[in-house]
C-alpha positions in Angstrom: 0.0 0.0 0.0 1.4 3.3 -1.1 1.7 6.1 1.4 -0.5 9.0 0.4 1.3 12.3 0.4 -0.4 15.7 0.7 1.1 19.0 -0.3 1.1 21.6 2.5 0.4 25.2 1.9 3.2 27.5 2.9 2.7 29.0 6.3 2.1 32.6 5.0 -0.7 34.8 6.1 -2.8 36.1 3.3 -2.7 39.9 2.9 -4.9 41.7 0.4 -3.0 45.0 0.0 -2.1 47.5 -2.7 1.1 49.3 -2.4 1.1 52.8 -4.0 4.2 54.2 -5.4 5.0 57.9 -5.7 3.1 58.3 -9.0 0.0 56.7 -7.5 0.1 58.9 -4.4 0.4 62.0 -6.6 -2.6 61.0 -8.5 -4.6 60.3 -5.4 -3.7 63.7 -3.9 -4.7 65.4 -7.1 -8.1 63.6 -7.1 -8.7 64.5 -3.5 -7.7 68.1 -4.0 -9.9 68.4 -7.0 -12.9 67.1 -5.0 -12.2 69.5 -2.1 -11.9 72.5 -4.4 -14.6 71.7 -7.0 -17.4 70.4 -4.8 -18.4 73.7 -3.1 -18.0 75.6 -6.4 -20.2 73.1 -8.3 -22.8 73.1 -5.5 -23.4 76.8 -5.8 -24.4 76.2 -9.4 -26.8 73.4 -8.8 -28.4 74.3 -5.5 -31.3 76.7 -5.8 -30.8 79.8 -3.6 -33.6 82.3 -4.1 -33.4 85.7 -2.5 -35.7 88.7 -2.5 -35.2 92.4 -1.9 -35.8 91.9 1.8 -33.9 88.6 2.1 -32.2 87.8 5.4 -30.4 84.6 6.4 -33.2 82.4 7.9 -33.2 82.0 11.7 -32.6 78.3 11.4 -29.5 78.9 9.3 -27.9 81.5 11.5 -24.8 79.4 11.8 -24.6 78.6 8.1 -21.6 80.9 7.4 -21.0 79.3 4.0 -24.4 80.4 2.9 -23.8 83.9 4.3 -20.6 84.1 2.3 -22.5 83.0 -0.8 -25.2 85.6 -0.1 -22.6 88.4 0.0 -20.9 87.1 -3.2 -24.3 87.5 -5.0 -24.3 91.3 -4.3 -22.0 92.4 -7.1 -23.5 95.9 -7.6 -21.1 98.3 -6.0 -24.0 100.8 -5.3 -25.7 98.4 -2.9 -25.0 99.1 0.8 -24.5 96.2 3.3 -25.8 96.5 6.9 -23.7 94.5 9.2 -24.8 93.7 12.7 -26.6 91.5 15.2 -30.3 90.7 15.6 -31.1 94.5 15.8 -30.1 94.7 12.1 -31.6 91.2 11.3 -34.9 92.1 13.0 -35.6 89.8 16.0 -39.2 90.7 16.5 -40.3 91.7 12.9 -40.9 90.2 9.6 -38.2 90.4 6.9 -40.1 93.1 5.0 -40.2 95.3 8.2 -36.5 95.5 9.1 -34.3 98.6 9.1 -32.9 97.8 5.6 -36.4 97.6 4.3 -37.5 100.9 5.6 -34.2 102.5 4.4 -35.0 101.2 1.0 -38.4 102.7 1.3 -37.0 106.0 2.2 -34.6 105.9 -0.7 -37.2 105.0 -3.2 -35.3 101.8 -4.0 -36.0 98.1 -3.3 -32.4 97.0 -3.4 -30.0 99.7 -2.3 -29.7 98.5 1.3 -29.1 94.9 2.1 -29.8 93.1 5.4 -26.4 91.6 6.3 -27.4 90.9 9.9 -27.3 87.5 11.6 -29.4 86.6 14.5 -27.4 86.1 17.7 -24.2 87.9 16.6 -22.1 90.2 18.9 -19.0 92.2 18.2 -16.5 89.3 18.7 -18.5 87.2 16.3 -19.1 90.0 13.8 -15.3 90.4 13.6 -14.9 86.7 12.7 -17.8 86.9 10.2 -16.2 89.9 8.5 -12.7 88.4 8.6 -13.6 85.0 7.1 -16.9 85.2 5.3 -17.3 88.8 4.1 -14.1 89.1 2.1 -16.2 89.8 -1.1 -17.2 93.2 0.4 -14.4 95.6 -0.6 -14.5 99.2 -1.8 -18.1 99.4 -0.8 -20.3 101.5 1.5 -21.0 99.6 4.7 -23.2 100.4 7.7 -22.0 98.8 10.9 -24.3 98.7 13.9 -22.9 99.3 17.4 -25.2 97.7 20.0 -24.2 98.9 23.5 -26.0 95.9 25.0 -22.9 93.8 24.5 -21.1 95.9 27.0 -23.9 95.9 29.6 -22.3 93.3 32.0 -19.1 91.1 32.3 -21.2 88.2 31.2 -22.4 90.0 28.0 -18.8 91.0 27.4 -17.7 87.3 27.8 -15.3 88.3 30.6 -16.5 86.0 33.3 -14.2 83.1 34.2 -17.0 80.5 34.5 -17.7 78.6 31.3 -20.6 80.1 29.4 -22.3 78.7 26.3 -23.0 81.4 23.7 -24.0 81.7 20.1 -21.5 81.6 17.2 -18.6 80.4 19.3 -16.9 79.1 16.0 -16.6 82.8 14.8 -14.8 84.2 17.9 -11.0 84.3 18.2 -10.0 80.7 19.1 -6.7 81.5 20.9 -6.0 85.2 20.9 -7.3 87.4 22.3 -8.3 85.0 25.1 -12.0 84.8 26.0 -12.2 83.8 29.7 -15.6 82.0 29.5 -14.8 80.1 26.3 -13.5 76.7 27.5 -13.5 74.7 24.2 -10.8 72.1 23.9 -8.0 72.3 21.3 -9.8 69.9 19.0 -12.8 72.2 18.9 -10.8 75.3 18.4 -8.7 73.8 15.6 -11.8 72.5 13.9 -13.2 76.0 13.9 -10.1 77.4 12.3 -10.0 74.7 9.7 -13.6 75.3 8.8 -13.0 79.0 8.2 -10.1 78.3 5.9 -11.2 75.2 4.0 -14.3 75.8 1.8 -15.1 72.1 1.7 -15.5 72.0 5.5 -17.7 75.1 5.5 -19.8 73.4 2.8 -20.2 70.3 4.9 -21.5 72.5 7.8 -23.9 74.0 5.2 -25.3 70.6 4.4 -25.8 69.8 8.1 -27.5 73.1 8.8 -29.7 73.2 5.7 -30.8 69.6 5.5 -30.0 67.6 8.7 -31.2 69.9 11.5 -27.8 71.2 12.3 -26.5 67.7 12.9 -24.0 65.4 11.3 -25.5 62.5 9.3 -24.8 59.9 12.0 -26.3 62.1 14.7 -29.3 62.9 12.5 -29.9 59.1 12.0 -29.9 58.6 15.8 -32.2 61.6 16.5 -35.2 60.7 18.6 -38.6 62.4 18.5 -38.8 63.0 22.2 -41.4 60.3 22.9 -41.2 57.8 25.7 -40.2 55.2 24.9 -37.8 56.9 22.4 -38.6 56.6 18.7 -36.0 57.1 16.0 -37.9 58.3 12.8 -34.7 58.8 10.8 -33.0 55.5 11.5 -34.2 53.9 8.2 -34.4 57.0 6.1 -32.1 57.5 3.2 -29.9 60.5 4.1 -29.5 61.5 0.4 -33.3 61.9 0.1 -33.0 64.8 2.7 -30.9 66.9 0.3 -33.5 68.8 -1.6 -31.0 71.0 -3.6 -32.8 74.1 -2.5 -31.8 76.4 0.4 -34.6 76.4 3.0 -36.4 79.6 3.6 -38.2 81.1 6.6 -41.8 80.1 7.0 -44.3 82.3 5.1 -46.1 82.9 8.4 -43.7 83.2 11.3 -45.5 82.6 14.6 -42.5 84.3 16.5 -42.2 87.5 14.6 -44.4 90.3 13.2 -47.4 92.1 14.5 -49.5 88.9 14.8 -46.8 87.4 17.1 -47.4 87.4 20.9 -43.7 88.6 21.1 -44.3 91.7 19.1 -45.3 94.0 22.0 -43.7 96.9 24.0 -41.2 95.9 26.7 -43.5 97.5 29.3 -46.1 94.8 28.6 -44.0 92.3 30.4 -44.5 94.3 33.6 -40.7 94.6 34.0 -39.3 97.7 35.6 -36.1 99.5 35.1 -32.9 97.4 35.0 -29.6 97.8 36.7 -26.8 97.1 34.2 -23.2 96.4 35.1 -21.7 98.6 32.4 -18.1 97.7 31.3 -15.3 100.2 31.0 -14.4 100.6 27.3 -10.7 100.1 27.9 -11.4 96.7 29.4 -14.2 95.5 27.1 -13.5 92.5 24.8 -16.5 93.3 22.7 -15.5 97.0 22.2 -12.0 96.0 21.2 -13.5 93.6 18.6 -15.8 96.3 17.3 -12.8 98.7 16.9 -10.8 96.0 15.1 -13.8 95.3 12.8 -14.0 99.0 11.8 -10.3 99.2 11.1 -10.3 96.0 9.0 -13.2 97.1 6.9 -11.5 100.4 6.3 -8.3 98.7 5.3 -10.2 96.9 2.6 -11.3 100.2 1.2 -14.8 100.1 2.6 -16.5 103.4 3.4 -17.8 102.6 6.9 -20.7 104.4 8.7 -21.4 103.4 12.2 -24.9 103.6 13.8 -24.7 103.7 17.6 -27.9 102.3 19.1 -30.4 103.7 19.7 -30.4 101.9 23.0 -33.7 101.7 25.0 -32.6 104.2 27.7 -36.1 103.9 29.4 -35.2 100.5 30.6 -32.1 101.7 32.4 -32.5 102.5 36.1 -32.0 106.2 36.8 -28.9 105.7 39.0 -27.5 103.6 36.2 -27.8 106.1 33.4 -24.5 107.9 34.3 -22.3 104.9 33.5 -24.3 104.2 30.4 -23.9 107.8 29.1 -20.2 107.6 29.9 -19.9 104.4 27.8 -22.0 106.0 25.0 -19.9 109.1 24.9 -16.7 107.1 24.9 -17.9 105.2 21.8 -18.7 108.5 20.1 -15.4 110.1 21.1 -13.4 107.2 19.6 -15.4 107.3 16.3 -14.7 111.1 16.1 -11.0 110.7 16.8 -10.7 108.0 14.2 -12.7 110.1 11.7 -15.3 107.4 11.2 -18.7 108.6 9.9 -21.3 107.8 12.5 -24.9 108.5 13.6 -26.0 108.4 17.2 -29.8 108.7 16.9 -31.9 109.8 20.0 -33.9 107.0 21.7 -37.2 106.0 20.1 -40.4 106.4 22.0 -40.5 103.9 24.9 -43.5 102.0 23.4 -41.5 101.2 20.2 -39.0 99.0 21.9 -39.6 95.2 22.5 -36.7 95.0 24.9 -33.4 96.8 25.7 -32.2 97.2 22.1 -34.8 95.8 19.6 -37.3 98.1 18.0 -40.8 97.0 17.0 -42.0 97.4 13.4 -43.0 101.1 13.8 -39.7 101.7 15.7 -37.7 100.5 12.7 -39.8 102.7 10.4 -39.2 105.8 12.6 -35.5 105.0 12.9 -35.1 104.7 9.1 -36.8 108.1 8.7 -34.5 109.7 11.3 -31.4 108.1 9.7 -32.3 109.0 6.1 -33.2 112.6 6.9 -30.0 113.2 8.8 -27.7 115.6 6.8 -24.6 113.7 7.8 -26.1 110.5 6.4 -27.1 112.1 3.2 -23.6 113.5 2.8 -22.1 110.1 3.4 -24.4 108.5 0.8 -23.3 111.0 -1.8 -19.6 110.9 -1.2 -17.4 108.6 -3.3 
């Protein structure tokens, strides 16, 4: 009987690998670079982005800075004037067609001369970041910049407190210098914010998350529950690609939170709140004021013709013994603008009943403010100068 022999496989582990040489790596990097550079550019051509004369960035897309940049890039007429600012410019309590920019257009007899460049929830440190990184298209233009003294009304509003505070638009503020005491983000979060500002592809990814996935990444959107008990996950079996409608969402046609029909659209006195004691910050120690100064200087270096509107703050809400520090702050702002030869307007306060809170006018308040601004000789002179 013959002995049966079997061949043995060599004792070598099976590895399914592809080794790239220098040429392969070069091609791979070129493809990746092309995707990173081309995708945001192509997206602008295929995604519908419809704007009107009174368009403002929708409340739900307030942190979509890529969209904000895209909006400014649309405004190629050098005669159009951008209004930069926080929710006072944006119009916290009013409809888009009842903001300051709308009524300035009404006064000028034009539908398009003044553009609402406000974003809800901004403050000077965030405005600086927005102008620095997402408003580079605005050069050699007339610009109106709003100065809201509310952001210097306390150490907390000025972001000076040492305790960690959550605040809007943290990805726009300086991540390392100057230091913001209440901003405690880790290095990963700070570096991520810097990369997003400088890499269009990353800003575009954030745009997708804001516009189509409830301000969440796709994995988090998939795991989002509906708040029921027991929890239900309506997105778990949905196709994420089906969420991308290729049209920028707009604000609702009827906004229950804004406009005369809204329960929020009422004078500040209707809330039965009395005068308020503010902890006004000294200008020379204010982080927000320093950021505002830098923003003015940066815009002017770009060749922009800047006009600053100071307030008008609701002085009726300020306790009487607190008016002195407020007036000192106000006068200090005006003094610096005068010294720096920056065109400015400091309108008198509106009637008390035209404020919704410390700094936001109601619809009629915006209308009156626009009339005051447009009839001011200094403003008319600024409009005419080249």
